[in-house]
C-alpha positions as CSV (number, residue, x, y, z in Angstrom):
1,M,134.3,144.5,109.8
2,I,130.5,144.9,110.2
3,F,129.8,146.2,113.7
4,F,126.2,146.1,115.2
5,I,125.1,148.6,117.9
6,G,122.5,146.6,119.8
7,I,123.6,143.2,118.5
8,K,121.3,141.3,120.9
9,G,118.2,142.8,119.3
10,A,116.1,140.2,117.6
11,G,116.6,141.4,114.1
12,M,120.1,142.5,114.7
13,A,121.2,139.1,116.1
14,S,119.6,137.4,113.2
15,L,121.3,139.7,110.7
16,A,124.7,139.3,112.3
17,C,124.4,135.5,112.2
18,M,123.5,135.6,108.5
19,L,126.5,137.7,107.5
20,H,128.8,135.5,109.6
21,D,127.4,132.5,107.7
22,I,128.5,133.9,104.3
23,G,132.0,134.8,105.5
24,H,131.8,138.4,106.8
25,E,133.6,139.4,110.0
26,V,131.1,140.7,112.5
27,M,130.9,141.8,116.1
28,G,128.7,144.1,118.2
29,S,127.8,145.9,121.4
30,D,124.9,145.6,123.8
31,I,124.0,145.5,127.5
32,D,125.6,143.0,129.9
33,K,122.5,140.9,130.5
34,H,121.6,137.6,129.1
35,I,119.0,137.8,126.3
36,F,117.7,134.7,124.5
37,T,118.7,136.1,121.1
38,Q,122.4,135.8,122.1
39,E,122.4,132.0,122.0
40,Q,122.7,132.0,118.2
41,L,125.6,134.5,118.4
42,E,127.4,132.5,121.0
43,A,127.0,129.3,118.9
44,R,128.9,131.1,116.1
45,H,131.5,132.7,118.5
46,I,130.5,136.2,117.4
47,K,132.1,138.7,119.8
48,M,129.8,140.8,122.0
49,V,131.2,143.8,124.0
50,P,129.7,146.5,126.2
51,F,128.7,149.8,124.6
52,M,131.3,152.5,124.2
53,V,134.4,150.3,124.5
54,T,135.1,149.9,120.7
55,E,137.1,152.3,118.5
56,F,135.6,152.2,115.1
57,L,138.2,151.9,112.3
58,P,138.2,153.3,108.8
59,E,136.3,151.2,106.3
60,W,134.1,149.6,109.0
61,T,130.3,149.5,108.5
62,V,128.4,150.2,111.6
63,V,124.8,149.0,111.6
64,V,122.6,150.8,114.2
65,G,119.7,148.9,115.8
66,N,116.4,150.7,115.5
67,A,115.9,150.8,119.3
68,F,118.8,153.4,119.5
69,L,118.1,157.0,118.5
70,D,120.7,159.2,116.9
71,D,121.6,160.8,120.2
72,F,122.6,157.5,121.8
73,D,126.3,157.9,122.8
74,E,127.7,155.1,120.7
75,V,125.7,156.2,117.6
76,V,127.1,159.7,118.1
77,K,130.6,158.2,118.3
78,A,130.1,156.1,115.2
79,H,129.0,159.1,113.2
80,A,132.0,161.0,114.4
81,S,134.5,158.3,113.4
82,K,136.4,158.9,110.2
83,N,135.6,156.9,107.1
84,V,133.1,154.7,108.9
85,R,129.8,153.9,107.2
86,V,126.9,154.2,109.6
87,I,123.6,152.7,108.4
88,R,120.3,151.9,110.1
89,Y,119.3,148.2,110.4
90,H,116.3,148.3,108.0
91,H,118.2,150.1,105.2
92,F,121.1,147.6,105.5
93,L,118.7,144.7,105.4
94,G,117.0,146.2,102.3
95,E,120.4,146.3,100.5
96,L,121.0,142.7,101.4
97,M,117.5,141.6,100.2
98,A,118.1,143.1,96.8
99,K,120.7,140.4,96.1
100,Y,118.2,137.5,96.4
101,N,114.7,136.4,95.5
102,S,113.3,138.2,98.5
103,I,110.1,137.5,100.5
104,A,108.9,139.9,103.2
105,V,106.4,138.7,105.8
106,S,104.4,141.6,107.3
107,G,101.3,141.9,109.4
108,S,100.3,142.9,112.9
109,H,100.4,139.3,114.2
110,G,101.8,136.0,113.1
111,K,104.9,137.3,111.4
112,T,107.4,135.3,113.3
113,T,105.6,131.9,113.0
114,T,104.8,132.5,109.3
115,T,108.4,133.5,108.5
116,S,109.6,130.4,110.4
117,L,107.2,128.2,108.5
118,I,108.4,129.6,105.2
119,A,112.1,129.4,106.1
120,H,111.6,125.7,107.1
121,M,109.7,125.0,103.8
122,L,112.3,126.7,101.6
123,S,115.2,125.1,103.4
124,Y,113.5,121.8,103.1
125,H,113.6,122.2,99.3
126,H,116.8,124.1,98.5
127,P,119.5,126.2,100.2
128,S,117.9,129.4,101.4
129,G,118.3,132.3,103.8
130,Y,116.0,133.6,106.6
131,L,115.8,136.4,109.2
132,I,113.3,135.8,111.9
133,G,112.2,138.1,114.7
134,D,112.9,135.4,117.4
135,G,116.7,135.9,117.0
136,Q,117.4,133.3,114.3
137,G,119.2,134.1,111.1
138,H,120.9,132.0,108.5
139,L,122.2,132.6,105.0
140,S,123.7,129.9,102.8
141,E,126.4,131.0,100.3
142,D,124.5,129.3,97.6
143,A,121.1,130.6,98.7
144,K,118.5,131.7,96.1
145,D,115.7,132.8,98.3
146,L,115.8,135.1,101.4
147,V,112.7,135.4,103.6
148,V,112.6,138.1,106.3
149,E,110.2,139.2,109.0
150,A,109.1,142.7,108.1
151,C,108.0,145.0,110.9
152,E,105.8,148.0,110.1
153,Y,107.0,150.1,113.1
154,R,108.2,153.5,112.0
155,H,107.6,152.4,108.4
156,H,110.8,150.3,108.5
157,F,109.4,147.7,106.1
158,L,109.2,150.3,103.3
159,A,113.0,149.9,102.9
160,Y,112.8,146.3,101.8
161,N,111.3,146.3,98.3
162,P,110.7,142.6,98.2
163,H,109.8,140.4,95.2
164,Y,107.1,138.6,97.2
165,A,105.2,139.9,100.3
166,I,102.8,138.3,102.8
167,I,100.3,140.4,104.8
168,T,98.9,138.2,107.6
169,N,96.5,140.8,109.1
170,I,96.1,144.4,109.9
171,D,95.2,145.2,113.5
172,W,96.1,148.7,114.8
173,D,99.3,148.6,116.9
174,H,102.4,150.7,117.7
175,V,100.1,153.5,118.8
176,D,103.1,155.5,120.0
177,Y,104.0,156.0,116.3
178,F,100.8,155.4,114.3
179,K,98.4,157.9,116.0
180,T,95.3,156.7,114.1
181,L,94.1,153.5,112.5
182,K,94.0,155.3,109.2
183,D,97.8,156.0,109.6
184,Y,98.4,152.4,110.3
185,I,96.4,151.1,107.3
186,H,98.2,153.6,105.1
187,A,101.5,152.1,106.1
188,F,100.4,148.7,104.7
189,Q,99.1,150.4,101.6
190,A,102.5,152.0,101.0
191,F,104.2,148.6,101.7
192,S,102.1,146.9,99.1
193,E,103.3,149.3,96.5
194,T,107.0,148.4,97.1
195,V,106.4,144.7,96.1
196,S,107.6,143.9,92.6
197,Q,106.0,140.5,91.9
198,Y,103.3,139.0,94.1
199,I,101.4,139.7,97.3
200,I,99.9,136.9,99.4
201,A,97.3,138.2,101.9
202,C,94.7,136.9,104.4
203,G,91.4,137.5,102.6
204,D,89.4,137.0,105.7
205,D,90.8,140.3,107.1
206,K,88.5,143.2,106.3
207,L,91.2,145.8,106.6
208,I,93.4,143.9,104.2
209,R,90.5,143.8,101.8
210,S,90.2,147.6,102.1
211,L,93.6,148.1,100.6
212,T,93.9,149.2,97.0
213,I,96.3,146.5,95.6
214,N,97.8,147.1,92.2
215,R,100.0,144.1,92.2
216,P,99.2,140.4,91.5
217,I,97.6,139.0,94.6
218,M,96.5,135.7,96.1
219,Y,94.1,135.7,99.0
220,Y,94.0,132.9,101.6
221,G,91.7,132.0,104.5
222,F,88.7,130.1,105.6
223,E,86.0,132.0,103.6
224,D,84.9,130.8,100.2
225,D,85.9,134.0,98.4
226,N,89.6,133.3,98.8
227,D,92.0,131.8,96.3
228,V,93.4,129.4,98.8
229,I,91.1,127.9,101.4
230,A,91.4,125.5,104.4
231,K,88.4,123.2,104.6
232,N,87.3,120.6,107.2
233,V,89.7,121.8,109.8
234,R,90.2,119.3,112.7
235,Y,92.2,119.6,115.9
236,E,93.3,116.3,117.5
237,Q,96.0,115.4,120.0
238,G,98.1,118.5,119.4
239,F,97.8,118.2,115.6
240,T,95.7,120.1,113.0
241,T,94.5,118.6,109.7
242,F,92.6,120.3,106.9
243,K,91.8,120.0,103.2
244,L,93.5,122.5,101.0
245,M,91.6,124.1,98.1
246,F,93.8,126.0,95.6
247,K,92.0,128.1,93.0
248,G,89.0,125.7,93.2
249,E,91.2,122.5,93.0
250,D,91.4,120.0,95.8
251,K,95.1,119.7,96.7
252,G,94.5,117.0,99.4
253,E,94.9,116.9,103.2
254,F,97.6,118.8,105.1
255,K,98.7,118.2,108.7
256,L,100.4,120.6,111.1
257,S,102.0,119.9,114.5
258,L,100.4,123.2,115.6
259,V,97.1,124.1,117.1
260,G,94.7,127.0,116.5
261,D,92.9,128.8,113.7
262,H,95.6,131.4,113.5
263,M,98.2,128.7,113.0
264,V,96.2,127.4,110.1
265,L,96.2,130.8,108.5
266,N,99.9,131.1,108.9
267,A,100.3,127.7,107.2
268,L,98.1,128.8,104.3
269,A,100.3,131.8,103.7
270,A,103.4,129.5,103.5
271,I,101.6,127.0,101.3
272,T,100.5,129.7,98.9
273,L,104.0,131.0,98.5
274,G,105.4,127.5,98.1
275,L,103.0,126.8,95.2
276,L,103.8,130.1,93.6
277,L,107.5,129.3,93.7
278,D,106.8,125.8,92.2
279,I,107.9,123.9,95.2
280,P,106.5,120.3,94.9
281,L,103.3,119.8,96.9
282,N,104.7,116.7,98.7
283,S,107.8,118.8,99.8
284,I,105.5,121.5,101.2
285,Q,103.4,118.9,103.1
286,E,106.5,117.2,104.6
287,S,108.0,120.5,105.7
288,L,104.8,121.5,107.5
289,I,104.3,118.3,109.5
290,D,108.0,118.5,110.4
291,F,107.8,122.1,111.6
292,K,108.0,122.3,115.4
293,G,107.2,126.0,115.9
294,A,109.0,129.3,116.3
295,K,110.9,130.4,119.3
296,R,108.6,132.0,122.0
297,R,105.5,131.2,120.0
298,F,103.3,128.8,121.9
299,V,106.4,126.8,123.0
300,Q,105.1,124.0,125.3
301,E,107.0,122.2,128.0
302,I,105.4,119.5,130.3
303,I,106.8,119.1,133.8
304,N,105.1,116.5,135.9
305,N,101.4,117.4,135.7
306,D,102.0,121.1,134.7
307,V,102.2,122.6,131.2
308,F,104.4,125.6,130.6
309,I,103.6,127.7,127.5
310,D,105.9,130.5,126.5
311,D,104.5,133.0,124.0
312,Y,105.6,136.4,122.7
313,A,102.0,137.7,122.8
314,H,101.9,141.4,123.7
315,H,98.9,142.7,121.8
316,P,95.3,142.0,122.9
317,T,94.5,140.0,119.7
318,E,97.6,137.8,120.2
319,I,96.7,137.2,123.9
320,K,93.2,136.2,122.9
321,M,94.4,133.8,120.3
322,T,97.0,132.3,122.7
323,V,94.6,131.8,125.6
324,L,92.0,130.3,123.3
325,A,94.6,127.9,121.8
326,A,95.7,126.8,125.3
327,K,92.1,126.2,126.3
328,Q,91.5,124.2,123.1
329,A,94.7,122.1,123.6
330,Y,94.2,121.5,127.3
331,Q,90.5,121.4,128.0
332,D,90.9,119.6,131.3
333,K,93.3,122.0,133.0
334,K,93.1,125.5,134.5
335,I,94.7,128.2,132.4
336,I,96.9,130.6,134.5
337,A,97.8,133.7,132.5
338,V,100.9,135.6,133.4
339,F,101.4,138.7,131.4
340,K,104.1,141.5,131.3
341,P,103.2,144.3,128.9
342,H,105.4,146.3,126.6
343,R,104.9,150.1,126.2
344,V,102.4,152.1,128.3
345,S,100.8,153.6,125.2
346,R,99.7,150.2,124.0
347,L,98.3,149.3,127.4
348,V,96.4,152.5,127.8
349,N,95.0,152.6,124.2
350,F,93.9,149.0,124.3
351,V,93.1,148.5,128.0
352,N,89.5,147.3,127.3
353,E,90.8,144.8,124.8
354,F,93.5,143.6,127.1
355,T,90.9,143.2,129.8
356,S,88.6,141.1,127.6
357,A,91.5,138.9,126.3
358,L,93.1,138.2,129.6
359,S,89.7,137.5,131.3
360,L,89.4,134.4,129.1
361,A,91.9,132.7,131.4
362,D,91.0,131.1,134.7
363,E,93.5,133.2,136.7
364,V,95.3,136.3,135.7
365,Y,98.7,137.5,137.1
366,L,100.3,140.7,135.9
367,V,104.0,141.9,136.0
368,N,104.8,145.6,135.9
369,F,106.8,147.4,133.2
370,N,110.5,147.3,133.7
371,S,112.1,147.9,130.3
372,I,113.8,151.1,129.2
373,D,111.4,151.7,126.4
374,D,108.2,150.9,128.3
375,Y,107.5,154.3,129.9
376,E,106.7,157.1,127.4
377,E,106.3,160.8,127.6
378,G,102.7,161.8,128.4
379,Y,101.8,158.6,130.1
380,T,101.8,158.1,133.9
381,Q,99.9,154.8,134.1
382,D,101.4,151.5,135.3
383,I,100.3,147.9,135.5
384,Y,97.6,148.7,138.1
385,Y,95.7,150.6,135.4
386,L,95.0,147.2,133.9
387,S,94.8,145.1,137.0
388,E,92.0,147.2,138.5
389,K,89.8,146.4,135.4
390,I,90.3,142.6,135.5
391,S,88.2,140.8,138.2
392,G,90.5,138.8,140.5
393,A,93.8,139.9,138.8
394,H,96.9,140.0,140.9
395,V,100.1,142.0,140.4
396,I,103.3,140.1,141.1
397,N,107.1,140.6,141.0
398,E,109.5,138.3,139.1
399,D,110.9,136.5,142.1
400,M,110.7,133.3,144.1
401,D,107.8,134.7,146.2
402,A,105.8,135.1,143.0
403,A,106.8,131.6,141.9
404,H,105.4,130.1,145.1
405,I,102.1,132.0,144.6
406,L,101.8,130.6,141.1
407,A,102.7,127.1,142.3
408,K,99.6,127.0,144.4
409,H,97.5,126.5,141.2
410,S,99.4,123.3,140.2
411,P,98.5,121.2,138.3
412,A,97.7,123.8,135.6
413,V,98.6,125.3,132.3
414,Y,100.9,128.2,133.0
415,L,100.7,130.7,130.1
416,F,103.6,133.2,130.2
417,M,103.0,136.0,127.7
418,S,105.2,139.0,126.9
419,S,107.6,140.4,124.3
420,K,110.0,140.9,127.1
421,D,112.0,138.4,129.2
422,I,109.3,136.9,131.3
423,Y,110.9,133.5,131.0
424,V,112.9,134.3,134.2
425,L,109.8,134.0,136.3
426,A,108.8,130.8,134.4
427,D,112.2,129.3,135.2
428,L,111.8,130.0,138.9
429,L,108.4,128.3,138.9
430,K,109.7,125.2,137.2
431,T,112.1,124.6,140.1
432,I,109.3,124.2,142.6
433,V,106.3,122.5,140.9
């Protein structure tokens, strides 16, 4: 039995599903609240129980989610159980990756979409495995490749030792752990040194270019000094087309069912990997046009004359990209931004950047912190610290009264952004527009 403490966590849910798919017996514990990641678990009939109700038996392996510290009651209980192996999520994942041709997708932004693109491309060509931060995980018994989303937080990605790695960008984040930009950059430097075969990185990113890379590397981007370049980019009716240049050779036109420059960069990372793995060009092209997007990454739903967009954006750069993509896709509609932040330290350290990014929308609504890990020692600020800096911003609750306030802007594009469960408010709004 492999038991997961915090099985509804995005990576944990994915990993549990993967192990189930190759024949392991798995179960886990978590809070008694619906979280979108549990849908994949329920589809596989993986048992979920409350914390502290399970007696750990000898020979079990207990995988601890990284959201739970060593003093968490069930973690203490696991360590005290006889002949039970207790291991952290990232170390367990690193052990699993060693059994496959492994690809780790890292970077401050775009990891989930890029991992999803690569998973779709690989699976389109041959049986493969994937672990994605949106709660999806799959592993075929005959899989050759395994692509995982690799988070830099607390240096967790240093446990993976991948054959191939992608670095999408470097933009200081997780300021509760990485106290300076220098610390943050150093984490990616260290990560690059764990890669055994090839690094694929965005060459348009100045901080990536500042790394000392001593592995074979391919740079991608829009600028001419990259190895892989997107030229003649066009956005039309929800699709993106561009010409691909690979080491100076014209590889023809590519088409995506995604919008935004950041999505083109994510696609370039996937294409570069595909070509390095000798996947036929036509198979790469077909997989990209067939890709419909990652969960909670610019997911669009049209109801009557309103557009609902759900996005995981929780960093100022991600918010800026998401708002601009919405404005680009729906130029004739008002953009109503609804944002719930994660972690006070991120809000305080980047308050000016949050202000600039959210101010790109026509109207801004903010929801206060309400997660167990949002408030941190040494910080007393709340959502009003941000709302006071944004002209015309409103603070709302996640209830029907707030839904009626938002409904007054209909018809509009409602852009719900958060790494938390803001979709509850979106669902209420959908019932009345």
